[in-house]
Backbone bond lengths (Angstrom), bond angles and torsions (degrees), N, CA, C in turn:
res aa  C-N    CA-C-N  psi(-1)  N-CA   C-N-CA  omega(-1)  CA-C   N-CA-C  phi
1 M - - - 1.456 - - 1.518 110.31 -
2 L 1.263 120.27 -41.64 1.451 129.44 -170.32 1.533 114.71 1.37
3 N 1.311 119.84 -74.84 1.463 120.83 179.04 1.516 111.04 -123.44
4 N 1.289 116.59 25.60 1.442 120.11 179.20 1.519 107.58 -134.19
5 P 1.282 121.15 107.43 1.449 128.54 5.99 1.529 112.49 -77.11
6 P 1.322 115.96 158.35 1.469 120.03 -178.72 1.531 112.46 -61.80
7 I 1.314 115.66 135.55 1.459 121.41 -177.17 1.528 112.37 -59.72
8 N 1.337 117.40 -35.72 1.468 118.99 -179.17 1.528 111.37 -66.57
9 E 1.338 117.94 -33.17 1.463 120.19 176.58 1.528 110.93 -69.98
10 L 1.326 115.88 -40.45 1.464 119.65 177.21 1.524 110.78 -63.11
11 E 1.326 115.68 -42.78 1.469 120.34 -179.38 1.525 110.74 -63.62
12 Q 1.331 117.46 -38.90 1.468 120.69 178.09 1.525 110.95 -63.95
13 K 1.339 117.04 -40.39 1.461 120.63 178.73 1.527 111.52 -63.79
14 A 1.339 115.74 -37.73 1.467 120.62 -176.82 1.521 112.10 -80.35
15 G 1.297 117.30 -30.66 1.456 120.37 -177.14 1.514 112.28 103.70
16 C 1.329 117.24 -36.05 1.455 121.25 174.91 1.530 108.69 -159.65
17 R 1.302 115.78 158.89 1.459 121.21 -175.71 1.528 111.95 -63.64
18 Y 1.322 117.30 -38.29 1.461 120.66 -179.58 1.529 111.08 -59.77
19 L 1.330 117.41 -48.26 1.463 120.39 179.24 1.517 111.44 -64.24
20 L 1.324 117.14 -37.63 1.465 121.38 177.54 1.525 110.61 -59.08
21 V 1.316 116.13 -51.67 1.462 120.84 -178.21 1.528 110.87 -62.95
22 S 1.314 117.09 -43.63 1.463 120.93 -178.95 1.526 111.87 -63.82
23 A 1.328 116.39 -46.24 1.464 120.26 -177.42 1.525 111.72 -68.27
24 V 1.323 117.60 -43.10 1.462 120.36 -179.26 1.531 110.34 -67.36
25 A 1.316 117.50 -39.67 1.468 120.43 178.18 1.524 110.68 -64.40
26 K 1.324 116.66 -41.21 1.462 120.43 179.05 1.524 110.13 -63.33
27 R 1.326 116.89 -44.41 1.468 120.40 -179.91 1.527 110.65 -66.27
28 A 1.332 118.26 -38.30 1.469 121.20 178.17 1.532 110.11 -62.02
29 R 1.334 117.42 -40.24 1.470 120.77 176.79 1.532 110.75 -64.55
30 E 1.343 116.57 -38.93 1.460 120.18 177.47 1.527 110.61 -63.64
31 I 1.321 117.24 -41.58 1.463 121.78 178.90 1.519 109.87 -62.27
32 M 1.328 117.30 -44.55 1.465 120.99 178.07 1.527 109.91 -59.80
33 K 1.318 117.24 -42.71 1.466 121.26 -179.33 1.527 110.83 -67.53
34 E 1.348 117.36 -38.77 1.462 120.98 177.40 1.526 111.02 -61.83
35 K 1.315 116.62 -39.09 1.463 120.97 -177.33 1.522 112.20 -77.21
36 H 1.333 117.35 -30.70 1.459 121.25 -172.66 1.515 114.15 -118.36
37 G 1.297 118.48 -2.83 1.460 120.43 -176.46 1.517 110.42 66.87
38 D 1.306 117.08 -140.68 1.466 121.37 -179.12 1.517 112.61 -89.69
39 K 1.332 117.05 7.16 1.455 120.89 -179.32 1.521 110.68 -72.90
40 D 1.308 115.91 168.08 1.458 122.34 176.03 1.527 109.42 -58.63
41 N 1.325 117.48 134.02 1.462 122.05 -177.43 1.518 113.81 -68.25
42 K 1.306 119.29 -6.28 1.458 121.44 -175.59 1.527 113.02 -93.71
43 I 1.326 118.46 12.21 1.457 120.20 178.11 1.524 109.60 -83.17
44 P 1.342 118.03 160.34 1.463 120.74 -179.53 1.524 111.87 -61.17
45 G 1.311 117.00 154.22 1.456 121.51 177.10 1.508 111.52 139.33
46 I 1.300 117.08 -61.11 1.461 121.25 178.06 1.523 107.64 -145.79
47 S 1.305 115.62 132.98 1.461 119.29 -179.29 1.523 110.53 -85.66
48 D 1.317 115.34 166.24 1.463 120.67 176.44 1.526 110.57 -57.37
49 N 1.339 116.51 -42.51 1.464 120.71 -178.89 1.523 111.94 -65.54
50 E 1.331 116.72 -38.77 1.459 119.93 178.41 1.525 110.72 -65.14
51 A 1.313 116.77 -41.03 1.469 120.95 178.31 1.524 110.17 -65.02
52 L 1.315 116.97 -40.60 1.461 120.96 178.38 1.526 110.91 -65.57
53 D 1.333 117.00 -43.84 1.463 120.69 177.52 1.521 111.21 -59.58
54 E 1.336 115.86 -43.14 1.461 120.57 179.79 1.527 110.82 -64.32
55 A 1.322 116.92 -41.41 1.471 121.09 179.45 1.525 111.02 -63.87
56 V 1.325 117.20 -42.72 1.476 121.10 178.72 1.523 109.57 -63.86
57 D 1.328 116.95 -46.04 1.466 120.52 -179.61 1.523 111.55 -61.35
58 E 1.336 116.99 -40.70 1.464 120.74 177.75 1.527 110.98 -63.08
59 F 1.321 116.77 -43.91 1.468 120.05 -179.99 1.523 110.29 -64.43
60 Y 1.328 116.40 -45.22 1.466 120.93 -179.56 1.524 110.79 -64.48
61 G 1.327 116.99 -34.54 1.461 121.77 179.91 1.521 113.75 -85.83
62 D 1.320 116.74 11.05 1.468 123.35 177.35 1.531 113.29 61.43
63 Q 1.332 118.07 30.75 1.450 121.06 175.55 1.520 111.14 -81.32
64 Y 1.319 116.83 -17.48 1.453 121.78 168.26 1.513 108.35 -149.65
65 R 1.316 115.50 160.80 1.469 120.30 -177.57 1.517 109.08 -138.00
66 I 1.292 115.59 167.98 1.457 120.71 179.25 1.515 108.10 -100.53
67 A 1.320 116.31 123.55 1.455 122.57 176.68 1.516 107.21 -117.22
68 G 1.311 116.44 112.60 1.463 119.49 -173.58 1.499 108.66 67.21
69 E 1.313 117.31 -115.06 1.462 121.18 177.59 1.520 111.34 -118.07
70 T 1.344 116.82 19.46 1.458 120.91 -176.97 1.515 110.26 -124.96
71 A 1.315 117.81 137.26 1.454 121.69 175.00 1.523 108.52 -79.67
72 I 1.328 116.36 134.96 1.463 122.74 -179.59 1.516 108.66 -122.49
73 S 1.333 116.40 126.45 1.467 120.85 177.01 1.507 108.83 -78.84
74 D 1.324 116.36 142.00 1.468 120.77 176.77 1.509 110.83 -94.69
């Protein structure tokens, strides 16, 4: 993920860096929960980085958007 997609493009989509970080972190936690259910997130299957990469890619690909201060899946 490092610089792909570019951070400035992500920030423009979100409106500000704070909302970007909050929404992507929330979606990454949702992805971890989807993969592991209510179990501890540290079990094998998907790493924190993989969940974060997936959340960033989804946001960049317009699979969810930020409405107010909440991320909304499309």
